[in-house]
C-alpha positions as CSV (number, residue, x, y, z in Angstrom):
1,M,90.5,146.3,-96.0
2,T,92.2,143.1,-96.5
3,E,89.2,140.9,-97.3
4,S,86.6,141.1,-100.0
5,I,83.9,143.8,-99.3
6,L,81.2,141.3,-100.6
7,Q,82.3,138.7,-98.1
8,V,81.9,141.3,-95.3
9,A,78.6,142.3,-96.7
10,D,77.5,138.6,-96.7
11,D,78.8,138.1,-93.0
12,L,77.0,141.3,-91.7
13,W,73.8,140.1,-93.4
14,T,73.9,136.6,-92.0
15,G,75.1,137.7,-88.5
16,A,78.6,136.1,-88.9
17,R,79.9,139.5,-87.8
18,R,78.0,142.3,-85.8
19,I,77.4,145.8,-87.3
20,E,78.4,147.2,-83.9
21,D,82.0,145.8,-84.5
22,T,82.0,146.8,-88.1
23,H,80.6,150.4,-88.1
24,P,79.2,151.5,-91.4
25,F,81.3,154.6,-91.3
26,S,84.6,152.9,-90.6
27,F,85.3,151.2,-93.9
28,M,88.3,152.2,-95.9
29,G,89.9,150.3,-98.7
30,E,90.7,149.7,-102.4
31,A,88.4,149.9,-105.2
32,E,86.8,146.4,-105.7
33,E,84.9,145.2,-108.8
34,V,81.6,144.0,-107.5
35,A,80.1,143.4,-110.8
36,E,81.1,143.6,-114.5
37,G,82.1,147.1,-115.1
38,V,81.1,148.2,-111.6
39,A,83.6,149.1,-108.8
40,F,82.9,150.1,-105.2
41,V,85.3,152.1,-103.0
42,P,84.7,151.7,-99.3
43,S,85.4,155.0,-97.8
44,F,83.9,157.9,-95.8
45,A,81.7,158.1,-97.9
46,N,81.6,155.3,-100.4
47,V,82.3,155.9,-104.1
48,A,80.4,153.8,-106.9
49,A,82.0,153.7,-110.3
50,M,80.8,152.4,-113.7
51,A,82.8,151.9,-116.7
52,T,81.2,153.0,-120.1
53,E,82.7,153.6,-123.6
54,D,83.0,157.3,-122.9
55,G,84.6,157.2,-119.5
56,L,83.6,156.6,-116.0
57,V,80.4,157.6,-114.1
58,L,80.9,158.1,-110.4
59,V,78.1,158.2,-107.8
60,D,79.7,160.5,-105.1
61,T,83.3,161.2,-105.0
62,G,84.2,161.2,-101.2
63,S,85.3,163.5,-98.4
64,P,88.1,166.0,-98.4
65,P,90.7,163.8,-96.5
66,F,90.1,160.8,-98.8
67,A,89.7,162.5,-102.3
68,Q,93.2,161.6,-103.4
69,H,93.0,158.0,-102.1
70,N,89.7,157.5,-104.0
71,H,91.1,158.9,-107.2
72,D,94.4,156.7,-106.8
73,T,92.6,153.4,-106.0
74,L,90.1,153.9,-109.0
75,R,93.1,154.5,-111.1
76,R,94.4,151.1,-110.1
77,W,91.1,149.7,-111.4
78,T,90.9,151.6,-114.7
79,P,92.8,154.4,-116.5
80,A,89.5,155.7,-118.0
81,R,88.7,159.5,-117.7
82,L,85.9,160.7,-115.4
83,H,83.2,161.6,-117.7
84,T,80.3,162.3,-115.0
85,A,80.1,162.6,-111.4
86,V,76.6,162.4,-109.7
87,F,76.4,163.9,-106.2
88,S,73.8,161.8,-104.3
89,H,73.4,164.8,-102.0
90,G,75.5,167.8,-100.8
91,H,76.9,166.5,-97.5
92,I,80.6,167.2,-97.6
93,D,81.8,163.5,-97.2
94,H,80.3,162.9,-100.7
95,V,81.1,165.8,-102.8
96,F,84.9,166.6,-102.4
97,G,86.6,164.1,-104.7
98,V,86.2,165.7,-108.1
99,A,89.5,167.9,-107.9
100,P,92.0,165.2,-108.5
101,F,90.1,164.0,-111.7
102,E,89.9,167.7,-112.9
103,A,93.6,168.2,-112.5
104,E,94.2,164.9,-114.3
105,A,91.9,166.0,-117.1
106,A,93.8,169.3,-117.5
107,E,97.2,167.6,-117.5
108,H,96.1,165.1,-120.2
109,G,94.0,167.5,-122.3
110,W,90.7,165.7,-121.7
111,A,87.4,167.2,-121.5
112,P,86.6,168.2,-117.8
113,P,84.5,166.0,-115.8
114,R,80.6,166.9,-115.5
115,V,79.0,167.2,-112.3
116,V,75.1,166.5,-111.9
117,A,72.9,167.0,-108.8
118,H,69.6,168.1,-107.8
119,E,68.6,171.7,-108.1
120,A,68.4,172.2,-104.3
121,M,72.2,171.5,-103.8
122,P,73.6,175.0,-104.8
123,A,71.4,176.6,-102.1
124,R,72.9,173.9,-99.6
125,F,76.4,175.0,-100.5
126,D,75.5,178.5,-99.9
127,R,74.1,177.8,-96.7
128,Y,77.3,175.8,-95.7
129,V,79.3,179.0,-96.4
130,L,76.9,181.2,-94.5
131,T,77.0,178.8,-91.3
132,A,80.6,177.5,-91.7
133,G,81.5,178.4,-88.0
134,Y,78.4,176.6,-86.7
135,N,79.0,173.4,-88.9
136,E,82.5,173.4,-87.7
137,V,81.4,173.5,-84.0
138,V,78.8,170.8,-84.3
139,N,80.7,168.4,-86.5
140,R,83.7,168.7,-84.1
141,R,81.4,167.7,-81.4
142,Q,79.5,165.0,-83.4
143,F,82.7,163.2,-84.5
144,G,85.0,164.2,-81.7
145,L,87.5,165.7,-84.1
146,D,88.8,168.9,-82.5
147,D,90.8,170.0,-85.5
148,L,88.0,169.5,-88.2
149,V,88.0,172.6,-90.5
150,W,84.7,173.1,-92.2
151,P,85.1,173.8,-96.0
152,R,84.4,177.4,-97.2
153,E,84.6,176.6,-101.0
154,Y,82.5,174.0,-102.9
155,R,82.3,172.3,-106.3
156,Y,78.9,173.3,-107.6
157,P,77.2,171.1,-109.9
158,D,77.4,171.8,-113.7
159,E,74.0,170.6,-114.4
160,T,70.9,170.2,-112.1
161,Y,67.5,168.7,-112.3
162,A,64.1,169.0,-110.7
163,D,62.3,165.7,-110.3
164,R,63.9,163.1,-112.7
165,T,66.4,163.1,-115.5
166,V,68.0,160.5,-117.6
167,L,71.8,160.6,-118.5
168,D,73.4,158.7,-121.4
169,V,76.9,158.2,-121.0
170,G,78.6,156.0,-123.5
171,G,75.4,154.3,-124.4
172,L,74.7,153.5,-120.6
173,E,71.4,154.8,-119.4
174,V,71.6,156.3,-115.9
175,R,68.3,157.5,-114.3
176,L,68.3,160.0,-111.5
177,T,65.4,160.6,-109.1
178,H,65.0,163.2,-106.5
179,A,63.7,162.3,-102.9
180,R,63.6,164.3,-99.8
181,G,64.9,162.1,-97.0
182,E,68.0,162.7,-95.0
183,T,68.4,166.0,-97.0
184,D,66.3,168.1,-99.3
185,D,68.6,167.5,-102.3
186,H,68.8,163.7,-102.4
187,T,69.3,161.8,-105.6
188,W,69.0,158.0,-106.0
189,T,70.5,156.4,-109.1
190,W,69.2,153.5,-111.0
191,V,71.0,151.9,-114.0
192,P,68.5,149.3,-115.3
193,E,70.9,147.6,-117.7
194,R,73.1,146.6,-114.9
195,K,70.2,146.1,-112.3
196,L,72.4,148.6,-110.1
197,L,70.9,150.9,-107.5
198,C,73.1,153.7,-105.8
199,C,70.9,154.8,-103.0
200,G,73.2,157.5,-101.5
201,D,72.4,157.9,-97.8
202,L,68.8,156.7,-98.0
203,F,70.2,153.5,-96.8
204,I,73.4,153.2,-94.7
205,W,73.5,150.0,-92.9
206,A,72.0,151.7,-89.9
207,S,68.8,153.2,-88.3
208,P,68.1,156.0,-90.9
209,N,69.8,159.2,-90.2
210,A,66.4,161.0,-90.0
211,G,66.8,162.8,-86.6
212,N,70.4,164.0,-86.2
213,P,70.0,166.5,-83.2
214,Q,72.4,169.0,-84.5
215,K,71.5,169.3,-88.1
216,V,68.9,170.7,-90.4
217,Q,65.3,169.1,-91.0
218,R,65.0,165.6,-92.2
219,Y,61.8,164.2,-94.0
220,P,60.9,160.6,-92.7
221,K,57.6,160.3,-94.6
222,E,59.0,161.2,-98.0
223,W,62.1,159.1,-97.2
224,A,59.9,156.0,-96.6
225,V,58.1,156.7,-100.0
226,A,61.4,156.7,-101.8
227,L,62.6,153.4,-100.1
228,R,59.5,151.7,-101.2
229,T,59.8,153.1,-104.7
230,M,63.4,151.7,-105.0
231,A,62.3,148.4,-103.4
232,G,60.1,147.8,-106.4
233,L,62.8,148.4,-109.1
234,G,64.1,144.7,-108.9
235,A,67.7,145.8,-108.3
236,E,70.3,143.0,-108.0
237,L,73.1,145.2,-106.5
238,M,72.6,148.1,-104.2
239,L,75.6,150.3,-103.3
240,P,74.9,152.7,-100.3
241,G,76.5,156.0,-99.4
242,H,77.9,154.3,-96.1
243,G,78.3,150.6,-95.3
244,V,78.7,147.7,-97.7
245,P,76.9,146.5,-100.7
246,V,73.7,144.5,-100.7
247,V,73.5,141.7,-103.2
248,G,70.6,139.9,-104.4
249,A,67.0,141.2,-105.2
250,D,65.3,139.6,-102.1
251,R,67.8,141.1,-99.7
252,I,67.6,144.5,-101.3
253,R,63.9,144.5,-101.2
254,Q,63.9,143.5,-97.5
255,A,66.5,146.0,-96.5
256,L,64.5,148.9,-98.1
257,T,61.1,147.9,-97.1
258,D,62.2,147.2,-93.5
259,S,63.8,150.7,-93.4
260,A,60.5,152.2,-94.8
261,E,58.4,150.3,-92.2
262,L,60.6,151.7,-89.4
263,L,60.3,155.3,-90.6
264,E,56.7,155.0,-91.3
265,H,56.0,153.7,-87.8
266,L,58.0,156.5,-86.0
267,H,56.4,159.1,-88.2
268,D,52.7,157.9,-88.0
269,E,52.9,157.2,-84.1
270,T,54.3,160.7,-83.5
271,V,51.7,162.4,-85.7
272,A,49.0,160.5,-84.0
273,M,49.9,161.6,-80.6
274,M,50.5,165.3,-81.8
275,N,46.9,165.2,-83.2
276,A,45.8,164.0,-79.8
277,G,47.3,167.0,-78.1
278,A,50.3,165.3,-76.5
279,R,53.5,167.3,-75.5
280,L,56.8,166.4,-77.1
281,D,58.1,165.1,-73.8
282,E,55.3,162.5,-73.7
283,I,55.8,161.5,-77.3
284,V,59.6,161.1,-76.9
285,H,59.1,158.7,-74.1
286,T,56.2,156.7,-75.7
287,V,57.0,156.1,-79.3
288,R,59.4,153.3,-79.9
289,G,60.7,151.7,-83.1
290,P,59.4,148.0,-83.4
291,Q,62.0,145.6,-81.8
292,H,62.0,143.3,-84.7
293,L,63.2,145.9,-87.1
294,L,65.7,147.4,-84.7
295,E,67.2,144.0,-84.4
296,R,67.8,143.8,-88.2
297,P,71.8,144.1,-88.7
298,Y,71.2,147.0,-91.1
299,L,68.7,149.0,-88.8
300,R,70.7,148.9,-85.6
301,P,70.9,152.4,-84.1
302,V,74.7,152.8,-84.3
303,Y,74.6,156.3,-85.9
304,D,71.3,158.0,-85.5
305,E,68.4,156.9,-83.1
306,P,64.7,156.3,-83.4
307,E,64.2,158.7,-80.5
308,F,65.7,161.5,-82.5
309,V,63.5,160.8,-85.5
310,V,60.5,161.4,-83.4
311,R,61.9,164.8,-82.3
312,N,62.7,165.7,-85.8
313,T,59.0,164.7,-86.9
314,W,57.6,167.0,-84.1
315,R,60.0,169.7,-85.6
316,L,58.7,169.2,-89.1
317,Y,55.1,169.7,-88.2
318,G,55.1,171.3,-84.8
319,G,57.6,173.9,-84.6
320,W,60.3,174.5,-81.9
321,W,57.9,174.8,-78.8
322,D,57.6,171.5,-77.0
323,G,54.2,172.2,-75.3
324,D,55.5,173.0,-72.0
325,P,54.3,176.6,-71.1
326,S,57.5,177.4,-69.0
327,H,59.7,176.6,-72.0
328,L,58.0,179.3,-74.2
329,K,59.7,182.3,-72.6
330,P,62.1,180.6,-70.0
331,A,64.3,182.0,-67.5
332,P,68.1,181.8,-68.2
333,A,69.3,178.2,-67.7
334,G,71.8,179.4,-65.1
335,S,69.2,181.3,-63.1
336,L,67.0,178.2,-62.9
337,A,69.8,175.9,-62.0
338,S,70.9,178.3,-59.2
339,E,67.3,178.4,-57.8
340,L,67.1,174.6,-57.9
341,A,70.5,174.1,-56.4
342,A,69.6,176.5,-53.5
343,L,66.4,174.6,-52.8
344,A,68.5,171.3,-52.9
345,G,71.1,172.5,-50.4
346,G,73.7,173.8,-53.0
347,P,75.2,172.8,-56.2
348,G,77.3,170.1,-54.3
349,R,74.1,168.2,-53.3
350,L,72.9,168.2,-56.9
351,A,76.1,166.7,-57.9
352,D,76.2,164.2,-55.2
353,R,72.7,163.1,-56.1
354,A,73.7,162.8,-59.8
355,V,76.4,160.4,-58.7
356,E,73.9,158.3,-56.9
357,L,71.6,158.1,-59.8
358,L,74.3,157.2,-62.1
359,E,75.4,154.3,-59.8
360,A,71.7,153.3,-59.6
361,G,71.6,153.0,-63.4
362,D,69.4,156.2,-64.1
363,D,71.6,157.7,-66.6
364,R,69.1,160.1,-67.9
365,L,68.2,161.9,-64.5
366,A,71.8,161.8,-63.5
367,G,72.6,163.9,-66.6
368,H,69.9,166.4,-65.7
369,L,71.3,166.9,-62.3
370,A,75.0,167.0,-63.2
371,E,74.2,169.6,-65.8
372,L,72.2,171.7,-63.2
373,A,74.9,171.6,-60.8
374,A,77.6,172.6,-63.3
375,Q,75.2,175.6,-64.5
376,A,74.8,176.7,-61.0
377,A,78.4,176.5,-60.1
378,P,80.5,176.6,-63.4
379,D,83.7,177.4,-61.5
380,D,83.5,174.6,-58.9
381,A,86.1,172.0,-59.9
382,G,84.4,169.2,-57.9
383,V,81.1,169.8,-59.6
384,Q,82.7,169.9,-63.1
385,A,84.5,166.6,-62.1
386,V,81.0,164.9,-61.4
387,R,79.6,166.3,-64.7
388,A,82.7,164.8,-66.5
389,R,82.2,161.5,-64.8
390,V,78.3,161.4,-65.6
391,F,78.7,162.2,-69.2
392,A,81.7,159.9,-69.8
393,V,79.7,157.0,-68.5
394,R,76.6,158.2,-70.5
395,A,78.9,158.0,-73.7
396,E,80.0,154.4,-72.7
397,H,76.3,153.3,-72.4
398,E,75.3,154.7,-75.8
399,A,75.5,152.9,-79.2
400,S,74.8,155.8,-81.5
401,T,77.5,158.1,-82.9
402,M,75.2,161.0,-82.1
403,S,74.7,160.5,-78.4
404,Q,78.3,159.4,-77.9
405,G,79.6,162.6,-79.6
406,V,77.5,165.0,-77.4
407,F,78.1,163.1,-74.2
408,R,82.0,162.8,-74.9
409,W,82.0,166.6,-75.7
410,A,80.3,167.4,-72.4
411,A,82.8,165.1,-70.5
412,R,85.8,166.7,-72.1
413,E,84.5,170.2,-71.5
414,S,84.0,169.4,-67.8
415,E,87.5,167.7,-67.5
416,A,89.1,170.8,-68.9
417,R,87.2,173.1,-66.5
418,S,87.8,170.8,-63.4
419,Q,91.6,171.1,-64.0
420,E,91.4,174.8,-64.5
421,G,89.6,175.1,-61.0
């Protein structure tokens, strides 16, 4: 970045620039001192650094591709050794930046850095090793990175805690609090002396990532509780896991309480309909986030979507069955598609109708018919070409990374199959 991250933050808050044009996962730049003794590294994901008399405290350390960059830019800010790294949670974009500091410590004869995290994190890393192949597949699809390799080795924490703990590094008090939200191992960090809040991914300058369709369970109700607790701290500087800093007590309080209100609304409306006996399909097409919240520059659905939060709330309380009896023990998808294609006059007729619906603006129904046609005739190049067109257009019409990733993957898949045919 060539301009001050704090200026970018102010522009986004005031509407001088749009979050859609400045995606919270797109920032990359140098360490910038955003308060006395506090630096912020915009990266994928961000790194917050605090200087103390005994060395640096980092909240998060970054992702594998940017580990060396994050180390090098912090070195241009200060030569102090890394004393403690706090992992806000175990997602791989936050926990892979310790190695350069460890190598540096060994070279200089310094004490190695300490890593602190919630006690659930080791189990997360164990699960990542167990499901490395699956995570490779879904993250390639989500981010459109065909060469992404999922890590098989992790830097486990040296110390863990259960609910709360207080660290003392060079006389600086660093308070860690656990909250289930995007993950079950999330930590938010409060430094009262500096009025500094490091919230991890509990706030990311986007609609909360509480519904990711390809990942494990999220916890919207507990997430909202954590947001309201943080809002009551009186923080004057908030450094999130993604996106830009939020400066000023009033702005921080508003951002956190608005985020909590959005999650509470989606959660409570979904549960109310579940209690009334509604099926998942009815709930998904009924519950909506309040428009005045979704219009906030920090709650735009540019990564996850409120609709997916509804589905994740159902999964949390209701299990995997959606209430449709035909879905409990369904026929193979290809068999159903072939039967419907035969009734419609063949897979080509389904594909033609998909195009008609797409041109009429009914993206959702077009997607159903294009997928059915492709399942009924997977080797038909013309049908695959229609599926590619439908999902390419669907991706263009979506704002969230989640939807764009899946739809672009489907389009690429059919493009390849249509060329093979």
